[in-house]
N, C-alpha and C positions, 0 to 999 in steps of 0.2 A: 364184300359182295355175296349176297345167297340168291340162288334160283330154286323156284319150286314150280313143278310141271304137273300136268294131269292129261295124257293125250286121249283117251278113248272119250266119246260122247257121254255126257253125264247130264241128267235131269236136274235142275236146281229150281227147288220151289220159290215162289215169290217171298222175298225177306231173307231167304236162306243164303249161306256163302258156298262160293266155288271151292271145291275140295282139291287138295293136291296131295300125291301120293308118291312124288319123287323130289329129294330134297339134296340140293348142293349147298352145303351149311358154310355159314361164316366161321372161319377159323379164330376170330378173337372172341367168340362167345357173345357177341352182342345182338345175333339174331337167331331166335329160336322157334322151330317149327317141329310139330308131331305129325308123323304121316297120318294120311287119311283124315286130315283135319285141315279146316278153311283158315284158320287164325294164326298169324306170324306174329310173335312178340318182338318188340323193339326195344333195346335197353339203352341207357345213356350212362357211360362208366362215371365212374368219380375220379378225375385227375386233373391236376393243375386248377386253372381258374375257369376251364370252360363251364359255362351255364346251361348247355344243351348239346344234344348231339342232333345232327341233320340228316334225314334219310330221304332218298328219291325212291319212291315206289312206283314200278311200272308194270300195267298187266296189259297182255295182249292175248287174244283169243279168238274163236270164231263162236257165233251165237245165232240161235235160230228159234223159231216158234216150234214146239214140238208137235208130232202128230195127235190129233185131237184137241189143239189148241186152236186160238182164233188168231188169224193172221192181223197184225196191227203193229204198233210201236212196242219195242220190248227195250230194256235198257239195264246196266248194271253200272255198279261204281265202287270206288274205293271207299272203306269204311273206317273209322277210327273208334275203337271201343263200342263197335256196335252202331255208330252214328254214321250215315253216308255223308261223304264229302261232296255235296251238290256240283261244285266246280269239277270234279272228276267223272262225273256222269257222261256214259256213252250211249247214244241212244241209235236206234236202225228202225225202219218200218217195212218188214217183209210182207209182200203182197200174198203170199202163200207159205203153207207150213213146209218145213224142212229145208227153207231157202236160207242158207247160212251167209253171214257177213263178217268180215274181220273188224273187231273193234280194239282200241287201244285206250288206256286210261292211266294217267300220270299225276302225281300229288308230291309235294314236298312236306315231309312230317318232321316237326321237331319233338323232341324228347328232352324235357328237362333232367338235369342232373340227378341221379339216383332215382328217376323214376323208369316205368315201363309203359308202353301202349300197346294195345293189340290191334293188328292192322288186318284187314279181310277184303275180299272181293264180293260185293253183295248184290243179289238179284234185285233190283228196284223197280222191276214190272210188276203190273199186277196179276200176272199168271206165271206158271213155271216156263222156263226156257232151257234150251237145249245148249250145252258149253262144249265145244271141243278144242282138243290142242291148246287148253291154258298153260300160259305160262307167266309168272309172276315174279319180277326181279326186285330185290332191295339192296341199294348201294349206299353207304354211308358216304356223305358228301362234306361233311364238316362236323 
């Protein structure tokens, strides 16, 4: 298991990734992250007859429309190699700016043997959003 966090408010542009600056890493070397980055690399080891490694990725945090933005629906989603996983999309609709909502998004991601995939949390809104208390955990489940 690995955990990545960023507690201060960060403004995330539309289409950009949430950044994480604190890492509690995987001691098996299967989950990689560079601090101040929004990309987490998941790796599948070559061992025995396993054909893939399965990970559960979960994001939790607070999101809001920043001052100067337009109140309305905002969203974020987990993404694989830069492509949003639509079924993991978390949507809220603030009626005023700086009104925070707690959102959670999760997905199961399979990584074929000998391969790597890059996972991130992406702003899928059509405007910038504020993210606070960002917490991203990755657990190998199979």
